[in-house]
mmCIF file of the C-alpha atoms, coordinates in Angstrom:
data_MODEL
# 
_entry.id   MODEL 
# 
loop_
_atom_site.group_PDB 
_atom_site.id 
_atom_site.type_symbol 
_atom_site.label_atom_id 
_atom_site.label_alt_id 
_atom_site.label_comp_id 
_atom_site.label_asym_id 
_atom_site.label_entity_id 
_atom_site.label_seq_id 
_atom_site.pdbx_PDB_ins_code 
_atom_site.Cartn_x 
_atom_site.Cartn_y 
_atom_site.Cartn_z 
_atom_site.occupancy 
_atom_site.B_iso_or_equiv 
_atom_site.pdbx_formal_charge 
_atom_site.auth_seq_id 
_atom_site.auth_comp_id 
_atom_site.auth_asym_id 
_atom_site.auth_atom_id 
_atom_site.pdbx_PDB_model_num 
ATOM 1  C CA . MET A 1 1  ? 78.738 -16.951 -11.559 1.00 0.00 ? 1  MET A CA 1 
ATOM 2  C CA . THR A 1 2  ? 76.890 -14.976 -8.805  1.00 0.00 ? 2  THR A CA 1 
ATOM 3  C CA . GLU A 1 3  ? 77.376 -11.208 -8.982  1.00 0.00 ? 3  GLU A CA 1 
ATOM 4  C CA . HIS A 1 4  ? 77.673 -9.278  -5.714  1.00 0.00 ? 4  HIS A CA 1 
ATOM 5  C CA . ARG A 1 5  ? 76.847 -5.592  -5.077  1.00 0.00 ? 5  ARG A CA 1 
ATOM 6  C CA . HIS A 1 6  ? 77.137 -3.565  -1.945  1.00 0.00 ? 6  HIS A CA 1 
ATOM 7  C CA . VAL A 1 7  ? 73.873 -1.751  -1.141  1.00 0.00 ? 7  VAL A CA 1 
ATOM 8  C CA . ARG A 1 8  ? 72.650 0.408   1.663   1.00 0.00 ? 8  ARG A CA 1 
ATOM 9  C CA . LEU A 1 9  ? 69.634 -0.235  3.771   1.00 0.00 ? 9  LEU A CA 1 
ATOM 10 C CA . PHE A 1 10 ? 67.240 2.585   4.647   1.00 0.00 ? 10 PHE A CA 1 
ATOM 11 C CA . ARG A 1 11 ? 63.922 3.131   6.413   1.00 0.00 ? 11 ARG A CA 1 
ATOM 12 C CA . ASN A 1 12 ? 60.685 3.711   4.497   1.00 0.00 ? 12 ASN A CA 1 
ATOM 13 C CA . GLY A 1 13 ? 58.164 4.584   7.263   1.00 0.00 ? 13 GLY A CA 1 
ATOM 14 C CA . ARG A 1 14 ? 58.312 1.666   9.702   1.00 0.00 ? 14 ARG A CA 1 
ATOM 15 C CA . ASN A 1 15 ? 59.834 -0.747  7.097   1.00 0.00 ? 15 ASN A CA 1 
ATOM 16 C CA . GLN A 1 16 ? 63.470 -1.399  6.273   1.00 0.00 ? 16 GLN A CA 1 
ATOM 17 C CA . ALA A 1 17 ? 64.119 -1.152  2.573   1.00 0.00 ? 17 ALA A CA 1 
ATOM 18 C CA . VAL A 1 18 ? 66.833 -1.769  0.037   1.00 0.00 ? 18 VAL A CA 1 
ATOM 19 C CA . ARG A 1 19 ? 67.191 -0.299  -3.445  1.00 0.00 ? 19 ARG A CA 1 
ATOM 20 C CA . ILE A 1 20 ? 67.636 -3.018  -6.012  1.00 0.00 ? 20 ILE A CA 1 
ATOM 21 C CA . PRO A 1 21 ? 70.331 -2.151  -8.533  1.00 0.00 ? 21 PRO A CA 1 
ATOM 22 C CA . VAL A 1 22 ? 69.258 -2.282  -12.181 1.00 0.00 ? 22 VAL A CA 1 
ATOM 23 C CA . GLU A 1 23 ? 71.330 -5.371  -12.960 1.00 0.00 ? 23 GLU A CA 1 
ATOM 24 C CA . PHE A 1 24 ? 69.304 -7.282  -10.351 1.00 0.00 ? 24 PHE A CA 1 
ATOM 25 C CA . GLU A 1 25 ? 65.874 -6.024  -11.286 1.00 0.00 ? 25 GLU A CA 1 
ATOM 26 C CA . LEU A 1 26 ? 62.988 -8.487  -11.129 1.00 0.00 ? 26 LEU A CA 1 
ATOM 27 C CA . PRO A 1 27 ? 60.255 -8.760  -13.704 1.00 0.00 ? 27 PRO A CA 1 
ATOM 28 C CA . GLY A 1 28 ? 56.748 -7.489  -12.790 1.00 0.00 ? 28 GLY A CA 1 
ATOM 29 C CA . ASN A 1 29 ? 55.780 -5.450  -9.768  1.00 0.00 ? 29 ASN A CA 1 
ATOM 30 C CA . GLU A 1 30 ? 55.393 -8.115  -7.090  1.00 0.00 ? 30 GLU A CA 1 
ATOM 31 C CA . ALA A 1 31 ? 57.743 -10.529 -5.374  1.00 0.00 ? 31 ALA A CA 1 
ATOM 32 C CA . ILE A 1 32 ? 57.951 -13.099 -2.612  1.00 0.00 ? 32 ILE A CA 1 
ATOM 33 C CA . ILE A 1 33 ? 60.497 -12.665 0.229   1.00 0.00 ? 33 ILE A CA 1 
ATOM 34 C CA . HIS A 1 34 ? 61.547 -15.349 2.659   1.00 0.00 ? 34 HIS A CA 1 
ATOM 35 C CA . ARG A 1 35 ? 64.388 -16.198 4.995   1.00 0.00 ? 35 ARG A CA 1 
ATOM 36 C CA . GLU A 1 36 ? 66.922 -18.966 4.510   1.00 0.00 ? 36 GLU A CA 1 
ATOM 37 C CA . GLY A 1 37 ? 68.932 -18.846 7.809   1.00 0.00 ? 37 GLY A CA 1 
ATOM 38 C CA . GLU A 1 38 ? 70.366 -15.319 7.858   1.00 0.00 ? 38 GLU A CA 1 
ATOM 39 C CA . ARG A 1 39 ? 69.751 -14.730 4.137   1.00 0.00 ? 39 ARG A CA 1 
ATOM 40 C CA . LEU A 1 40 ? 66.738 -12.926 2.697   1.00 0.00 ? 40 LEU A CA 1 
ATOM 41 C CA . VAL A 1 41 ? 65.655 -14.383 -0.654  1.00 0.00 ? 41 VAL A CA 1 
ATOM 42 C CA . ILE A 1 42 ? 63.507 -12.292 -3.053  1.00 0.00 ? 42 ILE A CA 1 
ATOM 43 C CA . GLU A 1 43 ? 61.865 -14.099 -5.923  1.00 0.00 ? 43 GLU A CA 1 
ATOM 44 C CA . PRO A 1 44 ? 59.588 -12.711 -8.593  1.00 0.00 ? 44 PRO A CA 1 
ATOM 45 C CA . ILE A 1 45 ? 55.950 -13.903 -8.733  1.00 0.00 ? 45 ILE A CA 1 
ATOM 46 C CA . ARG A 1 46 ? 55.551 -15.599 -12.035 1.00 0.00 ? 46 ARG A CA 1 
ATOM 47 C CA . LYS A 1 47 ? 52.269 -14.872 -13.747 1.00 0.00 ? 47 LYS A CA 1 
ATOM 48 C CA . ARG A 1 48 ? 50.757 -18.206 -14.761 1.00 0.00 ? 48 ARG A CA 1 
ATOM 49 C CA . GLY A 1 49 ? 49.020 -18.600 -18.084 1.00 0.00 ? 49 GLY A CA 1 
ATOM 50 C CA . LEU A 1 50 ? 46.063 -20.753 -18.963 1.00 0.00 ? 50 LEU A CA 1 
ATOM 51 C CA . VAL A 1 51 ? 48.229 -23.623 -20.268 1.00 0.00 ? 51 VAL A CA 1 
ATOM 52 C CA . ALA A 1 52 ? 50.055 -23.790 -16.912 1.00 0.00 ? 52 ALA A CA 1 
ATOM 53 C CA . LEU A 1 53 ? 46.807 -23.791 -15.000 1.00 0.00 ? 53 LEU A CA 1 
ATOM 54 C CA . LEU A 1 54 ? 45.308 -26.502 -17.187 1.00 0.00 ? 54 LEU A CA 1 
ATOM 55 C CA . LYS A 1 55 ? 48.424 -28.726 -16.640 1.00 0.00 ? 55 LYS A CA 1 
ATOM 56 C CA . THR A 1 56 ? 47.723 -28.672 -12.873 1.00 0.00 ? 56 THR A CA 1 
ATOM 57 C CA . MET A 1 57 ? 44.167 -29.870 -13.270 1.00 0.00 ? 57 MET A CA 1 
ATOM 58 C CA . LYS A 1 58 ? 43.068 -33.497 -12.992 1.00 0.00 ? 58 LYS A CA 1 
ATOM 59 C CA . PRO A 1 59 ? 41.605 -34.908 -16.220 1.00 0.00 ? 59 PRO A CA 1 
ATOM 60 C CA . ILE A 1 60 ? 37.837 -35.229 -16.306 1.00 0.00 ? 60 ILE A CA 1 
ATOM 61 C CA . GLU A 1 61 ? 36.242 -38.653 -16.590 1.00 0.00 ? 61 GLU A CA 1 
ATOM 62 C CA . PRO A 1 62 ? 35.375 -39.662 -20.167 1.00 0.00 ? 62 PRO A CA 1 
ATOM 63 C CA . GLY A 1 63 ? 31.799 -39.914 -21.188 1.00 0.00 ? 63 GLY A CA 1 
ATOM 64 C CA . ILE A 1 64 ? 28.564 -38.266 -20.228 1.00 0.00 ? 64 ILE A CA 1 
ATOM 65 C CA . PRO A 1 65 ? 26.846 -39.447 -16.994 1.00 0.00 ? 65 PRO A CA 1 
ATOM 66 C CA . GLU A 1 66 ? 23.432 -41.074 -17.304 1.00 0.00 ? 66 GLU A CA 1 
ATOM 67 C CA . ILE A 1 67 ? 20.499 -38.817 -16.358 1.00 0.00 ? 67 ILE A CA 1 
ATOM 68 C CA . ASP A 1 68 ? 17.422 -40.399 -14.794 1.00 0.00 ? 68 ASP A CA 1 
ATOM 69 C CA . ASP A 1 69 ? 15.048 -37.511 -15.615 1.00 0.00 ? 69 ASP A CA 1 
ATOM 70 C CA . ALA A 1 70 ? 13.138 -37.990 -18.818 1.00 0.00 ? 70 ALA A CA 1 
ATOM 71 C CA . VAL A 1 71 ? 12.566 -35.070 -21.149 1.00 0.00 ? 71 VAL A CA 1 
ATOM 72 C CA . PRO A 1 72 ? 8.958  -33.822 -20.609 1.00 0.00 ? 72 PRO A CA 1 
ATOM 73 C CA . LYS A 1 73 ? 6.594  -33.954 -23.564 1.00 0.00 ? 73 LYS A CA 1 
ATOM 74 C CA . PRO A 1 74 ? 5.620  -30.556 -24.887 1.00 0.00 ? 74 PRO A CA 1 
ATOM 75 C CA . GLU A 1 75 ? 1.931  -31.064 -23.701 1.00 0.00 ? 75 GLU A CA 1 
ATOM 76 C CA . ASP A 1 76 ? 3.184  -31.722 -20.178 1.00 0.00 ? 76 ASP A CA 1 
ATOM 77 C CA . VAL A 1 77 ? 5.027  -28.383 -19.980 1.00 0.00 ? 77 VAL A CA 1 
ATOM 78 C CA . ILE A 1 78 ? 2.840  -25.550 -18.492 1.00 0.00 ? 78 ILE A CA 1 
# 
């Protein structure tokens, strides 16, 4: 069930602002805001961990590629 709460809008410098009641607090200190028609939607920015990042990556090709360069002999190294 969606909760509703009457809030007041105010000015903060040149920006319009709204105080978010404690029961609607978002985690973290950053959010994304966008419009859906006449609605404003505020969503928290989820911090992604290493596992989430790795899941988005393409798997690497198996095996080690062939290398044409031969290893120099110790007497050939200056």
